[in-house]
HTML snippet that shows the backbone in 3Dmol.js (N, CA, C, O; Angstrom):
<script src="https://3Dmol.org/build/3Dmol-min.js"></script>
<div id="view" style="width:600px;height:400px;position:relative"></div>
<script>
const pdb = `
ATOM      1  N   MET A   1       0.810  -1.199   0.000  1.00  0.00           N
ATOM      2  CA  MET A   1       0.000   0.000   0.000  1.00  0.00           C
ATOM      3  C   MET A   1       0.856   1.268   0.000  1.00  0.00           C
ATOM      4  O   MET A   1       0.503   2.270  -0.622  1.00  0.00           O
ATOM      5  N   ARG A   2       1.968   1.205   0.697  1.00  0.00           N
ATOM      6  CA  ARG A   2       2.804   2.395   0.829  1.00  0.00           C
ATOM      7  C   ARG A   2       3.217   2.941  -0.538  1.00  0.00           C
ATOM      8  O   ARG A   2       3.213   4.154  -0.749  1.00  0.00           O
ATOM      9  N   GLU A   3       3.572   2.052  -1.464  1.00  0.00           N
ATOM     10  CA  GLU A   3       4.015   2.495  -2.781  1.00  0.00           C
ATOM     11  C   GLU A   3       2.883   3.187  -3.542  1.00  0.00           C
ATOM     12  O   GLU A   3       3.104   4.203  -4.201  1.00  0.00           O
ATOM     13  N   GLN A   4       1.676   2.636  -3.450  1.00  0.00           N
ATOM     14  CA  GLN A   4       0.527   3.237  -4.133  1.00  0.00           C
ATOM     15  C   GLN A   4       0.191   4.601  -3.537  1.00  0.00           C
ATOM     16  O   GLN A   4      -0.123   5.544  -4.263  1.00  0.00           O
ATOM     17  N   LEU A   5       0.259   4.698  -2.213  1.00  0.00           N
ATOM     18  CA  LEU A   5      -0.011   5.979  -1.553  1.00  0.00           C
ATOM     19  C   LEU A   5       1.057   7.012  -1.905  1.00  0.00           C
ATOM     20  O   LEU A   5       0.746   8.180  -2.133  1.00  0.00           O
ATOM     21  N   LEU A   6       2.307   6.580  -1.946  1.00  0.00           N
ATOM     22  CA  LEU A   6       3.404   7.482  -2.290  1.00  0.00           C
ATOM     23  C   LEU A   6       3.268   7.987  -3.720  1.00  0.00           C
ATOM     24  O   LEU A   6       3.541   9.156  -3.992  1.00  0.00           O
ATOM     25  N   LYS A   7       2.852   7.125  -4.629  1.00  0.00           N
ATOM     26  CA  LYS A   7       2.640   7.518  -6.019  1.00  0.00           C
ATOM     27  C   LYS A   7       1.525   8.562  -6.122  1.00  0.00           C
ATOM     28  O   LYS A   7       1.656   9.546  -6.850  1.00  0.00           O
ATOM     29  N   ALA A   8       0.433   8.344  -5.394  1.00  0.00           N
ATOM     30  CA  ALA A   8      -0.678   9.306  -5.391  1.00  0.00           C
ATOM     31  C   ALA A   8      -0.239  10.638  -4.791  1.00  0.00           C
ATOM     32  O   ALA A   8      -0.647  11.699  -5.263  1.00  0.00           O
ATOM     33  N   PHE A   9       0.593  10.584  -3.748  1.00  0.00           N
ATOM     34  CA  PHE A   9       1.106  11.797  -3.113  1.00  0.00           C
ATOM     35  C   PHE A   9       1.969  12.589  -4.083  1.00  0.00           C
ATOM     36  O   PHE A   9       1.825  13.807  -4.191  1.00  0.00           O
ATOM     37  N   ARG A  10       2.863  11.909  -4.788  1.00  0.00           N
ATOM     38  CA  ARG A  10       3.754  12.588  -5.740  1.00  0.00           C
ATOM     39  C   ARG A  10       2.988  13.207  -6.896  1.00  0.00           C
ATOM     40  O   ARG A  10       3.375  14.257  -7.408  1.00  0.00           O
ATOM     41  N   ARG A  11       1.902  12.562  -7.310  1.00  0.00           N
ATOM     42  CA  ARG A  11       1.089  13.067  -8.422  1.00  0.00           C
ATOM     43  C   ARG A  11       0.002  14.043  -7.974  1.00  0.00           C
ATOM     44  O   ARG A  11      -0.721  14.589  -8.807  1.00  0.00           O
ATOM     45  N   ASN A  12      -0.117  14.264  -6.663  1.00  0.00           N
ATOM     46  CA  ASN A  12      -1.163  15.123  -6.095  1.00  0.00           C
ATOM     47  C   ASN A  12      -2.546  14.651  -6.570  1.00  0.00           C
ATOM     48  O   ASN A  12      -3.402  15.448  -6.954  1.00  0.00           O
ATOM     49  N   GLN A  13      -2.722  13.347  -6.528  1.00  0.00           N
ATOM     50  CA  GLN A  13      -3.908  12.713  -7.083  1.00  0.00           C
ATOM     51  C   GLN A  13      -4.930  12.388  -5.982  1.00  0.00           C
ATOM     52  O   GLN A  13      -4.563  12.032  -4.862  1.00  0.00           O
ATOM     53  N   ILE A  14      -6.189  12.516  -6.318  1.00  0.00           N
ATOM     54  CA  ILE A  14      -7.256  12.113  -5.403  1.00  0.00           C
ATOM     55  C   ILE A  14      -7.429  10.604  -5.534  1.00  0.00           C
ATOM     56  O   ILE A  14      -7.482  10.066  -6.640  1.00  0.00           O
ATOM     57  N   VAL A  15      -7.514   9.926  -4.383  1.00  0.00           N
ATOM     58  CA  VAL A  15      -7.698   8.478  -4.369  1.00  0.00           C
ATOM     59  C   VAL A  15      -8.841   8.112  -3.431  1.00  0.00           C
ATOM     60  O   VAL A  15      -9.194   8.867  -2.524  1.00  0.00           O
ATOM     61  N   THR A  16      -9.402   6.949  -3.671  1.00  0.00           N
ATOM     62  CA  THR A  16     -10.393   6.382  -2.761  1.00  0.00           C
ATOM     63  C   THR A  16      -9.703   5.255  -2.021  1.00  0.00           C
ATOM     64  O   THR A  16      -9.071   4.392  -2.630  1.00  0.00           O
ATOM     65  N   ILE A  17      -9.830   5.270  -0.687  1.00  0.00           N
ATOM     66  CA  ILE A  17      -9.223   4.212   0.107  1.00  0.00           C
ATOM     67  C   ILE A  17     -10.304   3.477   0.903  1.00  0.00           C
ATOM     68  O   ILE A  17     -11.340   4.043   1.250  1.00  0.00           O
ATOM     69  N   ILE A  18     -10.036   2.226   1.174  1.00  0.00           N
ATOM     70  CA  ILE A  18     -10.818   1.466   2.132  1.00  0.00           C
ATOM     71  C   ILE A  18      -9.947   1.415   3.375  1.00  0.00           C
ATOM     72  O   ILE A  18      -8.815   0.934   3.329  1.00  0.00           O
ATOM     73  N   TYR A  19     -10.477   1.913   4.489  1.00  0.00           N
ATOM     74  CA  TYR A  19      -9.677   2.116   5.694  1.00  0.00           C
ATOM     75  C   TYR A  19     -10.327   1.449   6.892  1.00  0.00           C
ATOM     76  O   TYR A  19     -11.543   1.519   7.073  1.00  0.00           O
ATOM     77  N   MET A  20      -9.508   0.800   7.708  1.00  0.00           N
ATOM     78  CA  MET A  20      -9.995   0.185   8.933  1.00  0.00           C
ATOM     79  C   MET A  20      -9.515   1.012  10.121  1.00  0.00           C
ATOM     80  O   MET A  20      -8.313   1.198  10.310  1.00  0.00           O
ATOM     81  N   SER A  21     -10.463   1.509  10.922  1.00  0.00           N
ATOM     82  CA  SER A  21     -10.114   2.332  12.076  1.00  0.00           C
ATOM     83  C   SER A  21      -9.556   1.463  13.197  1.00  0.00           C
ATOM     84  O   SER A  21      -9.582   0.236  13.110  1.00  0.00           O
ATOM     85  N   LYS A  22      -9.050   2.106  14.251  1.00  0.00           N
ATOM     86  CA  LYS A  22      -8.507   1.374  15.396  1.00  0.00           C
ATOM     87  C   LYS A  22      -9.550   0.485  16.051  1.00  0.00           C
ATOM     88  O   LYS A  22      -9.221  -0.560  16.613  1.00  0.00           O
ATOM     89  N   SER A  23     -10.816   0.903  15.978  1.00  0.00           N
ATOM     90  CA  SER A  23     -11.895   0.124  16.581  1.00  0.00           C
ATOM     91  C   SER A  23     -12.384  -1.007  15.675  1.00  0.00           C
ATOM     92  O   SER A  23     -13.240  -1.793  16.081  1.00  0.00           O
ATOM     93  N   GLY A  24     -11.851  -1.100  14.447  1.00  0.00           N
ATOM     94  CA  GLY A  24     -12.218  -2.162  13.529  1.00  0.00           C
ATOM     95  C   GLY A  24     -13.296  -1.792  12.535  1.00  0.00           C
ATOM     96  O   GLY A  24     -13.707  -2.630  11.732  1.00  0.00           O
ATOM     97  N   GLU A  25     -13.764  -0.555  12.569  1.00  0.00           N
ATOM     98  CA  GLU A  25     -14.784  -0.094  11.623  1.00  0.00           C
ATOM     99  C   GLU A  25     -14.137   0.150  10.262  1.00  0.00           C
ATOM    100  O   GLU A  25     -13.079   0.773  10.173  1.00  0.00           O
ATOM    101  N   ILE A  26     -14.775  -0.341   9.209  1.00  0.00           N
ATOM    102  CA  ILE A  26     -14.248  -0.179   7.854  1.00  0.00           C
ATOM    103  C   ILE A  26     -15.039   0.910   7.143  1.00  0.00           C
ATOM    104  O   ILE A  26     -16.269   0.884   7.108  1.00  0.00           O
ATOM    105  N   THR A  27     -14.301   1.877   6.572  1.00  0.00           N
ATOM    106  CA  THR A  27     -14.937   2.986   5.859  1.00  0.00           C
ATOM    107  C   THR A  27     -14.288   3.178   4.499  1.00  0.00           C
ATOM    108  O   THR A  27     -13.147   2.779   4.268  1.00  0.00           O
ATOM    109  N   LYS A  28     -15.045   3.799   3.611  1.00  0.00           N
ATOM    110  CA  LYS A  28     -14.551   4.166   2.284  1.00  0.00           C
ATOM    111  C   LYS A  28     -14.352   5.676   2.302  1.00  0.00           C
ATOM    112  O   LYS A  28     -15.290   6.423   2.581  1.00  0.00           O
ATOM    113  N   ARG A  29     -13.134   6.128   2.006  1.00  0.00           N
ATOM    114  CA  ARG A  29     -12.802   7.550   2.060  1.00  0.00           C
ATOM    115  C   ARG A  29     -12.213   8.016   0.746  1.00  0.00           C
ATOM    116  O   ARG A  29     -11.433   7.308   0.108  1.00  0.00           O
ATOM    117  N   ARG A  30     -12.599   9.216   0.354  1.00  0.00           N
ATOM    118  CA  ARG A  30     -12.019   9.885  -0.811  1.00  0.00           C
ATOM    119  C   ARG A  30     -11.078  10.938  -0.261  1.00  0.00           C
ATOM    120  O   ARG A  30     -11.507  11.834   0.466  1.00  0.00           O
ATOM    121  N   ILE A  31      -9.786  10.842  -0.601  1.00  0.00           N
ATOM    122  CA  ILE A  31      -8.779  11.687   0.046  1.00  0.00           C
ATOM    123  C   ILE A  31      -7.792  12.267  -0.963  1.00  0.00           C
ATOM    124  O   ILE A  31      -7.672  11.801  -2.096  1.00  0.00           O
ATOM    125  N   ARG A  32      -7.085  13.312  -0.501  1.00  0.00           N
ATOM    126  CA  ARG A  32      -5.917  13.856  -1.208  1.00  0.00           C
ATOM    127  C   ARG A  32      -4.793  13.940  -0.176  1.00  0.00           C
ATOM    128  O   ARG A  32      -4.929  14.623   0.839  1.00  0.00           O
ATOM    129  N   ILE A  33      -3.702  13.259  -0.432  1.00  0.00           N
ATOM    130  CA  ILE A  33      -2.603  13.156   0.526  1.00  0.00           C
ATOM    131  C   ILE A  33      -1.767  14.433   0.500  1.00  0.00           C
ATOM    132  O   ILE A  33      -1.397  14.927  -0.565  1.00  0.00           O
ATOM    133  N   SER A  34      -1.474  14.962   1.703  1.00  0.00           N
ATOM    134  CA  SER A  34      -0.679  16.194   1.796  1.00  0.00           C
ATOM    135  C   SER A  34       0.696  15.963   2.407  1.00  0.00           C
ATOM    136  O   SER A  34       1.627  16.708   2.103  1.00  0.00           O
ATOM    137  N   LYS A  35       0.855  14.942   3.270  1.00  0.00           N
ATOM    138  CA  LYS A  35       2.154  14.641   3.890  1.00  0.00           C
ATOM    139  C   LYS A  35       2.269  13.139   4.093  1.00  0.00           C
ATOM    140  O   LYS A  35       1.295  12.458   4.412  1.00  0.00           O
ATOM    141  N   MET A  36       3.478  12.645   3.901  1.00  0.00           N
ATOM    142  CA  MET A  36       3.749  11.218   4.142  1.00  0.00           C
ATOM    143  C   MET A  36       4.890  11.100   5.146  1.00  0.00           C
ATOM    144  O   MET A  36       5.852  11.866   5.096  1.00  0.00           O
ATOM    145  N   SER A  37       4.777  10.143   6.051  1.00  0.00           N
ATOM    146  CA  SER A  37       5.876   9.815   6.948  1.00  0.00           C
ATOM    147  C   SER A  37       6.084   8.306   6.896  1.00  0.00           C
ATOM    148  O   SER A  37       5.534   7.630   6.027  1.00  0.00           O
ATOM    149  N   HIS A  38       6.865   7.789   7.810  1.00  0.00           N
ATOM    150  CA  HIS A  38       7.214   6.369   7.755  1.00  0.00           C
ATOM    151  C   HIS A  38       6.001   5.445   7.906  1.00  0.00           C
ATOM    152  O   HIS A  38       5.842   4.507   7.125  1.00  0.00           O
ATOM    153  N   ASP A  39       5.153   5.699   8.892  1.00  0.00           N
ATOM    154  CA  ASP A  39       4.018   4.799   9.143  1.00  0.00           C
ATOM    155  C   ASP A  39       2.658   5.481   9.098  1.00  0.00           C
ATOM    156  O   ASP A  39       1.636   4.821   9.286  1.00  0.00           O
ATOM    157  N   THR A  40       2.624   6.781   8.854  1.00  0.00           N
ATOM    158  CA  THR A  40       1.358   7.522   8.776  1.00  0.00           C
ATOM    159  C   THR A  40       1.383   8.460   7.570  1.00  0.00           C
ATOM    160  O   THR A  40       2.428   8.702   6.966  1.00  0.00           O
ATOM    161  N   PHE A  41       0.201   8.979   7.240  1.00  0.00           N
ATOM    162  CA  PHE A  41       0.118  10.041   6.246  1.00  0.00           C
ATOM    163  C   PHE A  41      -1.028  10.971   6.606  1.00  0.00           C
ATOM    164  O   PHE A  41      -2.021  10.561   7.208  1.00  0.00           O
ATOM    165  N   GLN A  42      -0.869  12.227   6.227  1.00  0.00           N
ATOM    166  CA  GLN A  42      -1.900  13.228   6.458  1.00  0.00           C
ATOM    167  C   GLN A  42      -2.593  13.482   5.136  1.00  0.00           C
ATOM    168  O   GLN A  42      -1.945  13.589   4.095  1.00  0.00           O
ATOM    169  N   ALA A  43      -3.924  13.579   5.182  1.00  0.00           N
ATOM    170  CA  ALA A  43      -4.682  13.779   3.949  1.00  0.00           C
ATOM    171  C   ALA A  43      -5.941  14.575   4.245  1.00  0.00           C
ATOM    172  O   ALA A  43      -6.462  14.570   5.360  1.00  0.00           O
ATOM    173  N   TYR A  44      -6.419  15.266   3.202  1.00  0.00           N
ATOM    174  CA  TYR A  44      -7.724  15.918   3.296  1.00  0.00           C
ATOM    175  C   TYR A  44      -8.762  14.861   2.960  1.00  0.00           C
ATOM    176  O   TYR A  44      -8.717  14.253   1.890  1.00  0.00           O
ATOM    177  N   CYS A  45      -9.698  14.645   3.876  1.00  0.00           N
ATOM    178  CA  CYS A  45     -10.764  13.664   3.687  1.00  0.00           C
ATOM    179  C   CYS A  45     -12.019  14.400   3.227  1.00  0.00           C
ATOM    180  O   CYS A  45     -12.538  15.255   3.944  1.00  0.00           O
ATOM    181  N   PHE A  46     -12.503  14.071   2.039  1.00  0.00           N
ATOM    182  CA  PHE A  46     -13.682  14.727   1.493  1.00  0.00           C
ATOM    183  C   PHE A  46     -14.957  14.293   2.223  1.00  0.00           C
ATOM    184  O   PHE A  46     -15.943  15.030   2.225  1.00  0.00           O
ATOM    185  N   LEU A  47     -14.950  13.106   2.843  1.00  0.00           N
ATOM    186  CA  LEU A  47     -16.102  12.638   3.609  1.00  0.00           C
ATOM    187  C   LEU A  47     -16.298  13.476   4.874  1.00  0.00           C
ATOM    188  O   LEU A  47     -17.408  13.922   5.168  1.00  0.00           O
ATOM    189  N   LYS A  48     -15.213  13.684   5.614  1.00  0.00           N
ATOM    190  CA  LYS A  48     -15.273  14.451   6.866  1.00  0.00           C
ATOM    191  C   LYS A  48     -15.051  15.950   6.655  1.00  0.00           C
ATOM    192  O   LYS A  48     -15.270  16.760   7.556  1.00  0.00           O
ATOM    193  N   ARG A  49     -14.606  16.300   5.431  1.00  0.00           N
ATOM    194  CA  ARG A  49     -14.298  17.698   5.089  1.00  0.00           C
ATOM    195  C   ARG A  49     -13.289  18.314   6.060  1.00  0.00           C
ATOM    196  O   ARG A  49     -13.463  19.427   6.556  1.00  0.00           O
ATOM    197  N   ALA A  50     -12.225  17.542   6.310  1.00  0.00           N
ATOM    198  CA  ALA A  50     -11.177  17.988   7.234  1.00  0.00           C
ATOM    199  C   ALA A  50      -9.898  17.202   6.966  1.00  0.00           C
ATOM    200  O   ALA A  50      -9.921  16.152   6.324  1.00  0.00           O
ATOM    201  N   LYS A  51      -8.775  17.732   7.471  1.00  0.00           N
ATOM    202  CA  LYS A  51      -7.513  17.009   7.393  1.00  0.00           C
ATOM    203  C   LYS A  51      -7.519  15.921   8.453  1.00  0.00           C
ATOM    204  O   LYS A  51      -7.952  16.134   9.586  1.00  0.00           O
ATOM    205  N   ARG A  52      -7.032  14.754   8.064  1.00  0.00           N
ATOM    206  CA  ARG A  52      -6.986  13.600   8.958  1.00  0.00           C
ATOM    207  C   ARG A  52      -5.618  12.943   8.860  1.00  0.00           C
ATOM    208  O   ARG A  52      -4.913  13.091   7.861  1.00  0.00           O
ATOM    209  N   ILE A  53      -5.253  12.215   9.911  1.00  0.00           N
ATOM    210  CA  ILE A  53      -4.031  11.418   9.906  1.00  0.00           C
ATOM    211  C   ILE A  53      -4.430   9.953   9.878  1.00  0.00           C
ATOM    212  O   ILE A  53      -5.235   9.504  10.694  1.00  0.00           O
ATOM    213  N   PHE A  54      -3.861   9.208   8.931  1.00  0.00           N
ATOM    214  CA  PHE A  54      -4.186   7.802   8.736  1.00  0.00           C
ATOM    215  C   PHE A  54      -2.939   6.951   8.948  1.00  0.00           C
ATOM    216  O   PHE A  54      -1.826   7.391   8.660  1.00  0.00           O
ATOM    217  N   LEU A  55      -3.124   5.741   9.450  1.00  0.00           N
ATOM    218  CA  LEU A  55      -2.048   4.766   9.569  1.00  0.00           C
ATOM    219  C   LEU A  55      -1.954   3.991   8.255  1.00  0.00           C
ATOM    220  O   LEU A  55      -2.960   3.486   7.757  1.00  0.00           O
ATOM    221  N   ILE A  56      -0.764   3.897   7.703  1.00  0.00           N
ATOM    222  CA  ILE A  56      -0.583   3.207   6.427  1.00  0.00           C
ATOM    223  C   ILE A  56      -0.981   1.738   6.552  1.00  0.00           C
ATOM    224  O   ILE A  56      -1.569   1.176   5.628  1.00  0.00           O
ATOM    225  N   ASN A  57      -0.668   1.118   7.680  1.00  0.00           N
ATOM    226  CA  ASN A  57      -0.988  -0.301   7.866  1.00  0.00           C
ATOM    227  C   ASN A  57      -2.486  -0.577   7.929  1.00  0.00           C
ATOM    228  O   ASN A  57      -2.900  -1.723   7.753  1.00  0.00           O
ATOM    229  N   ASN A  58      -3.303   0.432   8.172  1.00  0.00           N
ATOM    230  CA  ASN A  58      -4.757   0.246   8.252  1.00  0.00           C
ATOM    231  C   ASN A  58      -5.458   0.486   6.912  1.00  0.00           C
ATOM    232  O   ASN A  58      -6.678   0.348   6.828  1.00  0.00           O
ATOM    233  N   VAL A  59      -4.716   0.837   5.879  1.00  0.00           N
ATOM    234  CA  VAL A  59      -5.296   1.022   4.546  1.00  0.00           C
ATOM    235  C   VAL A  59      -5.412  -0.358   3.898  1.00  0.00           C
ATOM    236  O   VAL A  59      -4.415  -1.060   3.733  1.00  0.00           O
ATOM    237  N   LEU A  60      -6.633  -0.737   3.535  1.00  0.00           N
ATOM    238  CA  LEU A  60      -6.878  -2.055   2.954  1.00  0.00           C
ATOM    239  C   LEU A  60      -6.818  -2.033   1.430  1.00  0.00           C
ATOM    240  O   LEU A  60      -6.438  -3.029   0.814  1.00  0.00           O
ATOM    241  N   ALA A  61      -7.193  -0.894   0.806  1.00  0.00           N
ATOM    242  CA  ALA A  61      -7.181  -0.780  -0.653  1.00  0.00           C
ATOM    243  C   ALA A  61      -7.033   0.678  -1.053  1.00  0.00           C
ATOM    244  O   ALA A  61      -7.474   1.580  -0.341  1.00  0.00           O
ATOM    245  N   VAL A  62      -6.401   0.897  -2.209  1.00  0.00           N
ATOM    246  CA  VAL A  62      -6.223   2.239  -2.776  1.00  0.00           C
ATOM    247  C   VAL A  62      -6.639   2.188  -4.231  1.00  0.00           C
ATOM    248  O   VAL A  62      -6.153   1.356  -4.997  1.00  0.00           O
ATOM    249  N   VAL A  63      -7.551   3.094  -4.616  1.00  0.00           N
ATOM    250  CA  VAL A  63      -8.009   3.165  -6.003  1.00  0.00           C
ATOM    251  C   VAL A  63      -7.868   4.606  -6.478  1.00  0.00           C
ATOM    252  O   VAL A  63      -8.521   5.495  -5.932  1.00  0.00           O
ATOM    253  N   PRO A  64      -7.024   4.859  -7.494  1.00  0.00           N
ATOM    254  CA  PRO A  64      -6.889   6.230  -7.998  1.00  0.00           C
ATOM    255  C   PRO A  64      -8.158   6.680  -8.713  1.00  0.00           C
ATOM    256  O   PRO A  64      -8.875   5.879  -9.311  1.00  0.00           O
ATOM    257  N   GLU A  65      -8.410   7.970  -8.634  1.00  0.00           N
ATOM    258  CA  GLU A  65      -9.586   8.546  -9.284  1.00  0.00           C
ATOM    259  C   GLU A  65      -9.145   9.178 -10.590  1.00  0.00           C
ATOM    260  O   GLU A  65      -8.224   9.996 -10.612  1.00  0.00           O
ATOM    261  N   PHE A  66      -9.797   8.802 -11.671  1.00  0.00           N
ATOM    262  CA  PHE A  66      -9.479   9.343 -12.978  1.00  0.00           C
ATOM    263  C   PHE A  66     -10.635  10.163 -13.481  1.00  0.00           C
ATOM    264  O   PHE A  66     -11.797   9.787 -13.321  1.00  0.00           O
ATOM    265  N   TYR A  67     -10.312  11.289 -14.091  1.00  0.00           N
ATOM    266  CA  TYR A  67     -11.329  12.137 -14.682  1.00  0.00           C
ATOM    267  C   TYR A  67     -11.247  11.995 -16.202  1.00  0.00           C
ATOM    268  O   TYR A  67     -10.162  11.999 -16.784  1.00  0.00           O
ATOM    269  N   ARG A  68     -12.398  11.873 -16.820  1.00  0.00           N
ATOM    270  CA  ARG A  68     -12.445  11.845 -18.279  1.00  0.00           C
ATOM    271  C   ARG A  68     -13.313  13.002 -18.738  1.00  0.00           C
ATOM    272  O   ARG A  68     -14.379  13.268 -18.183  1.00  0.00           O
ATOM    273  N   GLU A  69     -12.832  13.672 -19.754  1.00  0.00           N
ATOM    274  CA  GLU A  69     -13.623  14.763 -20.308  1.00  0.00           C
ATOM    275  C   GLU A  69     -14.773  14.189 -21.102  1.00  0.00           C
ATOM    276  O   GLU A  69     -14.608  13.231 -21.858  1.00  0.00           O
ATOM    277  N   ARG A  70     -15.913  14.770 -20.928  1.00  0.00           N
ATOM    278  CA  ARG A  70     -17.083  14.319 -21.676  1.00  0.00           C
ATOM    279  C   ARG A  70     -17.360  15.299 -22.807  1.00  0.00           C
ATOM    280  O   ARG A  70     -17.284  16.517 -22.645  1.00  0.00           O
ATOM    281  N   GLU A  71     -17.672  14.736 -23.923  1.00  0.00           N
ATOM    282  CA  GLU A  71     -17.961  15.552 -25.091  1.00  0.00           C
ATOM    283  C   GLU A  71     -19.456  15.828 -25.135  1.00  0.00           C
ATOM    284  O   GLU A  71     -20.270  14.909 -25.051  1.00  0.00           O
ATOM    285  N   VAL A  72     -19.805  17.085 -25.265  1.00  0.00           N
ATOM    286  CA  VAL A  72     -21.215  17.464 -25.361  1.00  0.00           C
ATOM    287  C   VAL A  72     -21.554  17.639 -26.829  1.00  0.00           C
ATOM    288  O   VAL A  72     -20.886  18.374 -27.556  1.00  0.00           O
ATOM    289  N   ILE A  73     -22.594  16.958 -27.245  1.00  0.00           N
ATOM    290  CA  ILE A  73     -22.987  17.024 -28.657  1.00  0.00           C
ATOM    291  C   ILE A  73     -24.199  17.919 -28.808  1.00  0.00           C
ATOM    292  O   ILE A  73     -24.691  18.109 -29.921  1.00  0.00           O
TER     293      ILE A  73
END
`;
const viewer = $3Dmol.createViewer("view");
viewer.addModel(pdb, "pdb");
viewer.setStyle({}, {cartoon: {color: "spectrum"}});
viewer.zoomTo();
viewer.render();
</script>
């Protein structure tokens, strides 16, 4: 997971993560990573509309978000 998160951080890309909290609750979050450290990362969470700190080991999945331009006819 660390490599995928680092790639998203370097590209300033929005990603969707599946995250398990300390209490074991699993949530789906749409985030933009702002800082990375050895075992944690700081990101803006669009669900909570605030900056949050996440544990890298608690990230279960990372999916990059891609935008496609739509053509209007």
